[in-house]
C-alpha positions as CSV (number, residue, x, y, z in Angstrom):
1,M,21.2,106.2,219.3
2,N,23.4,109.1,218.7
3,T,20.3,110.8,216.8
4,R,17.6,109.8,219.4
5,R,19.7,112.2,221.8
6,N,20.1,114.9,219.5
7,L,16.5,114.5,218.9
8,L,15.6,114.8,222.3
9,A,18.4,117.4,223.0
10,G,16.4,119.6,220.3
11,I,12.8,119.1,221.8
12,G,14.3,119.6,225.2
13,A,16.0,123.1,224.2
14,L,12.8,123.9,222.1
15,G,10.5,123.7,225.4
16,A,13.0,125.5,227.4
17,T,12.8,128.3,224.7
18,A,9.4,128.4,224.5
19,L,9.1,128.3,228.7
20,G,11.4,131.2,228.7
21,W,9.2,133.1,226.2
22,A,6.3,132.6,228.1
23,A,7.6,133.9,231.4
24,W,9.3,137.0,229.8
25,R,5.9,137.8,228.1
26,G,4.0,137.3,231.5
27,V,6.2,139.4,233.3
28,S,5.9,142.4,230.9
29,E,2.2,142.5,230.8
30,A,2.2,142.5,234.7
31,P,1.8,145.8,235.5
32,Q,-0.9,145.7,232.8
33,L,-3.0,143.0,234.8
34,V,-2.5,144.9,237.9
35,R,-4.0,147.8,237.0
36,S,-6.8,145.9,235.4
37,A,-7.5,143.9,238.6
38,A,-7.2,147.4,240.2
39,A,-10.0,148.6,238.2
40,A,-12.4,145.8,238.4
41,G,-12.6,146.1,242.5
42,E,-15.9,147.4,242.0
43,R,-17.2,144.0,240.7
44,F,-16.2,142.6,244.0
45,P,-20.0,141.7,245.6
46,N,-20.1,143.3,248.8
47,A,-21.8,140.3,250.6
48,R,-22.6,140.1,254.6
49,L,-20.6,137.1,255.7
50,Y,-19.6,136.3,259.4
51,T,-16.1,135.4,260.8
52,H,-15.2,132.5,263.0
53,E,-16.2,134.9,266.0
54,G,-19.8,135.5,264.5
55,K,-19.0,139.0,263.8
56,A,-20.7,140.4,260.8
57,V,-18.7,142.0,258.2
58,S,-19.2,143.2,254.4
59,F,-16.7,141.1,252.0
60,Y,-15.6,144.0,250.2
61,D,-16.0,147.0,252.4
62,D,-15.0,145.1,255.6
63,L,-12.2,142.9,254.2
64,I,-10.5,143.7,250.8
65,R,-10.9,146.8,249.9
66,D,-7.6,148.7,249.6
67,K,-5.8,145.7,249.9
68,V,-3.9,143.1,248.1
69,V,-5.8,139.5,248.4
70,A,-5.1,136.3,247.5
71,I,-8.4,133.8,248.1
72,N,-7.5,130.4,248.3
73,M,-10.3,128.1,248.0
74,M,-9.1,124.4,248.3
75,Y,-10.8,120.6,248.7
76,A,-10.3,119.8,252.5
77,S,-9.5,116.3,252.0
78,C,-6.5,116.7,249.9
79,A,-3.5,114.6,250.9
80,G,-1.9,115.5,247.7
81,I,-0.2,118.6,246.2
82,C,-2.8,120.6,249.2
83,P,-0.8,120.8,251.8
84,T,2.7,121.8,250.1
85,A,0.5,125.1,248.3
86,T,-1.0,125.8,252.2
87,A,2.4,125.8,253.2
88,N,3.7,128.1,250.4
89,L,0.9,130.8,251.3
90,R,1.8,130.8,255.0
91,L,5.3,131.6,253.5
92,V,3.5,134.4,251.4
93,Q,1.1,135.6,254.1
94,K,4.3,136.0,256.5
95,L,5.9,137.8,253.7
96,L,3.2,140.5,253.5
């Protein structure tokens, strides 16, 4: 039983180390990703869209140019994780 416990502790420590390394690596690469996303701004389509009030807008020119944007697409009937994810996005919106 002691061997099994030690094995599980070792696997847990290895997993925690791997997650820590992945998080550290992700943080160190974040500024490069932000620059790449900014450079990709020209790649967004400038499609004509209509607001809920019927106003015609251009996707890129009117809605996302020079802004930090999070686009969330969810399945409308999701009863699992979707309400929690939407609540988190509301908090993010308040912080912005």
